[in-house]
N, C-alpha and C positions, 0 to 999 in steps of 0.2 A: 558684261561680266568676261573675265577672261580667269587663264589658270596658267599656272606653268606647271607641264607632268614632264618625268623622265622617263624613257624606255630605249629599250638599246643602245644604255653608255650614253643618250644625248638629250636635252634639254629641249625643249620647245612652249610654247609660247601660246597658244590655243583661247581658240573661242567657239562660241556656237557656227555653227554653218563652215566652219574655216575643212580646206582641205588639205592633207600634207604626206606628204612621204615618211617613211617609217624604215627600221629596221624592220626583216620578215618577224612578223606574228602569226601564230598560229590560230588557225579558224576560216572558214569559209565565207567565199565572192556574196554578200549580202546579210550577214551574220553580222547579230553585236557582238561588243567586245566592253569590255569596264576596266579601266587604267586610273589604277590604284593608289597611284606613285603621283602623288601631286606634293609638292613643293609650294607653291605660293596659289594662293587666290586673290581674288579682287572685284569689287560689285562696284566699284567706281568711286566709291563712297570710304571703305571698307576695305582696309586691305589684310591679308591674316598669312602669315608667314609661317613656316612648317620649322620642326627643330628635329630632324630633319623635313619630315612629311608634315600636314596637315592633317590630324585627326578627323574622320568622319567623310572627308572628302573624297569622291570619284569623277570621275569624267565618263563618260559612254559615249563610241563611234561604234562608226556600221565601217565594215571591211567593203569598200569599194573596187579594188582591183591589187591583182599579186602581178609581179612585175621583175625584171631584171634592167638594170640599169646599163648604158653604155659601155662598152669596153676602154679599159685601163689598160694602157701597155708600158712593160714593164721593160728596160733594155738596157742591161749592163754592158760595157767595154772595159779591155783594158789596151791601152794605145801598145803598141812593135810585141804583143805578148798573142797574137793569135788568139785571143779568149772573147764570145761572142753569146752572149745569151740573151734572149728575147721569152717573155711571160707574158700573159695575159689573164685579164680577172674582168668579170661582171657579179656586182653585187646584186644582191635577192633585196625584194623592197612589198611593203604593203603600202596600200594609198587608204587610207581611212576618210573618214569625214565625221566630225564633231559633230554628234545630236545634241547632248547636255550636258551642265555641268553642276554639279551637286555637291554644294557644302553644307556644313551646318549650322 
């Protein structure tokens, strides 16, 4: 059984037992969270596609860790104009483990 969920402006295909890194979510490490923006649910034979969400479907997940991704460097330069600008960014993430997928 798998589902397609939406969180943090992105869509993920998940199944029970999967670990994935998503945009930062509120919740302590070890706590259970419910993801209710489910776009599609499939059990292998029957597939339910939402318009836009599947009614009554939810995904239970456990927060495994919080962290920050590797640094991304932004470098801007205009040749011959004596202009250089360097900037860095580290995106925060939450690592979750999918416990179960509940559908009607």
